[in-house]
C-alpha positions in Angstrom: 0.0 0.0 0.0 1.0 3.6 -0.6 2.0 5.8 2.4 -1.2 7.7 1.9 -3.2 4.5 2.2 -1.3 3.6 5.4 -2.1 7.0 6.9 -5.8 6.5 6.1 -5.7 3.1 7.8 -4.0 4.6 10.8 -6.8 7.2 11.0 -9.4 4.4 10.7 -8.0 2.5 13.7 -7.5 5.6 15.8 -11.0 7.0 15.0 -12.5 4.3 17.2 -11.0 6.2 20.1 -14.0 8.6 19.9 -16.0 5.9 21.7 -14.1 6.7 24.8 -14.7 10.4 24.6 -18.3 10.6 23.5 -21.5 8.5 24.1 -22.2 5.9 21.4 -25.9 6.2 21.8 -28.5 8.6 23.3 -32.1 8.1 24.4 -34.2 11.3 24.9 -37.4 11.1 26.9 -40.0 13.9 27.1 -42.7 13.5 29.8 -45.2 15.9 31.5 -43.3 15.5 34.7 -40.0 16.6 33.0 -40.9 19.3 30.4 -37.2 20.0 30.0 -36.7 16.4 28.9 -34.3 13.6 30.0 -31.2 12.6 28.1 -29.7 9.2 28.7 -26.1 8.5 27.5 -24.9 5.0 26.7 -21.1 4.9 26.5 -18.8 2.0 25.6 -18.1 1.5 29.3 -20.8 3.3 31.3 -24.3 4.7 31.4 -24.9 8.3 32.4 -27.1 11.3 31.6 -26.8 14.9 30.5 -26.9 15.8 34.2 -26.3 13.9 37.5 -30.0 13.5 38.2 -31.0 12.1 34.8 -30.3 8.5 35.5 -32.1 8.8 38.9 -35.1 10.3 37.2 -35.2 7.6 34.5 -35.3 5.0 37.3 -38.1 6.8 39.1 -40.2 6.7 35.9 -39.2 3.0 35.4 -40.4 2.2 38.9 -43.9 3.6 38.2 -44.3 1.5 35.1 -42.6 -1.6 36.5 -39.3 -1.5 34.6 -36.0 -2.6 36.2 -33.7 0.2 37.4 -30.9 1.0 35.1 -27.4 0.5 36.5 -24.2 0.1 34.6 -23.2 -2.8 36.9 -26.1 -4.8 35.5 -24.5 -5.0 32.0 -21.5 -7.3 31.5 -21.1 -5.9 28.0 -19.9 -2.5 29.4 -17.0 -4.3 30.9 -16.1 -6.2 27.7 -16.7 -3.6 25.1 -13.7 -1.3 26.0 -11.3 -4.3 25.4 -13.0 -5.0 22.1 -12.6 -1.4 21.0 -8.9 -1.4 22.0 -8.4 -4.6 20.1 -9.7 -3.1 16.9 -7.7 0.1 17.4 -4.4 -1.9 18.0 -5.2 -4.2 15.0 -6.0 -1.2 12.8 -2.7 0.6 13.6 -0.8 -2.7 13.1 -2.4 -3.2 9.7 -1.5 0.4 8.8 2.2 -0.5 9.5 2.0 -3.8 7.7 0.3 -2.4 4.6 -1.5 -5.7 3.9 -4.6 -5.0 1.7 -6.4 -8.3 2.2 -6.1 -7.9 6.0 -7.7 -4.5 5.8 -10.8 -6.2 4.2 -10.9 -8.8 7.0 -10.6 -6.0 9.7 -13.4 -4.0 8.1 -15.7 -7.0 7.8 -15.0 -8.0 11.4 -15.7 -4.5 12.6 -19.0 -4.5 10.8 -19.9 -7.8 12.3 -19.0 -6.5 15.8 -21.1 -3.5 15.2 -24.1 -5.6 14.1 -23.8 -7.8 17.2 -23.6 -4.7 19.3 -26.8 -3.3 17.8 -28.6 -6.6 18.3 -27.4 -6.8 21.9 -28.6 -3.2 22.5 -32.0 -4.1 21.1 -32.2 -7.1 23.4 -31.5 -4.7 26.3 -34.4 -2.5 25.2 -36.7 -5.5 24.8 -35.8 -6.9 28.2 -36.4 -3.7 30.0 -39.5 -2.9 28.1 -41.3 -6.2 28.5 -40.0 -7.6 31.8 -42.4 -5.5 34.0 -43.1 -5.8 37.6 -46.8 -6.9 38.0 -47.0 -4.8 41.2 -46.1 -1.6 39.5 -48.2 1.5 40.4 -49.1 2.1 36.8 -50.4 -1.0 35.0 -51.8 -1.0 31.5 -53.0 -4.5 30.3 -51.0 -5.6 27.3 -48.7 -2.6 27.3 -45.0 -2.8 26.9 -42.4 0.0 27.0 -39.7 -1.0 24.5 -37.9 2.2 23.5 -37.0 2.6 19.8 -33.7 1.3 18.7 -33.5 4.2 16.2 -36.0 7.0 15.8 -39.0 8.1 17.9 -41.9 6.2 19.6 -44.8 7.2 21.7 -45.0 5.2 25.0 -48.2 6.3 26.8 -47.6 9.9 27.6 -43.9 9.6 27.0 -42.1 10.6 23.8 -39.0 8.5 23.4 -36.3 9.3 20.8 -33.2 7.1 20.2 -30.2 8.3 18.1 -26.5 7.5 17.7 -24.1 9.6 19.7 -20.9 11.2 18.5 -19.0 8.0 19.6 -20.7 6.0 16.9 -19.2 8.4 14.4 -15.8 6.8 15.2 -17.1 3.4 14.0 -18.6 5.0 10.9 -15.3 6.8 10.1 -13.3 3.6 10.7 -15.4 1.6 8.3 -15.4 4.3 5.6 -11.7 5.0 5.8 -10.8 1.3 5.8 -13.1 0.8 2.9 -11.4 3.6 1.0 -8.0 2.0 1.8 -9.1 -1.3 0.4 -10.5 0.0 -2.9 -7.8 2.7 -3.5 -5.0 0.2 -2.9 -6.7 -2.2 -5.4 -6.1 0.3 -8.1 -2.5 0.7 -7.0 -2.0 -3.0 -7.1 -3.5 -3.2 -10.6 -1.2 -0.5 -11.9 1.8 -2.1 -10.3 0.9 -5.4 -11.9 0.5 -3.8 -15.4 3.9 -2.1 -15.0 5.6 -5.4 -14.1 4.1 -7.0 -17.2 5.2 -4.2 -19.4 8.8 -4.5 -18.0 8.8 -8.2 -18.7 7.6 -7.6 -22.3 
């Protein structure tokens, strides 16, 4: 690979570091009790809110409708994911130094697979919290579940829920796009080099 391609691959690996500086997903909730809205932040290694009281307020609402309280300690994934991200970062930097085009493709495919697994796992979180309700909850609506949207908005009784990727997810997007560029651009370079070798032999 050319030096420029190696630089792009280096940036692809390092861009995943955004996951440690910004939330990877956000859930916004508007309710009559909280006209200013609540903003839950899901990071690669923790769960927080736009302010210190947000998580507590989420859990108060969850209590009334029978949902489990949200605590980072309840999710083993938040302990595993930082290591997964670091693995992809180190592997991406290593591939940039090696300059092996085929390995770039494998890295990109594996990153996409990990992202898909992460999204599915996130949906299962939402499904578990929205359907596993306490029958003794103060507010009970027969047949009602409270599964927040994986992406987009949804009306849950008098709650407006909105779920969107955070800035941390931009790191994954950049990693995939940059690595994809490296793979396709280096293909053209390899073709040109192959043609030049044939011309020399002739």
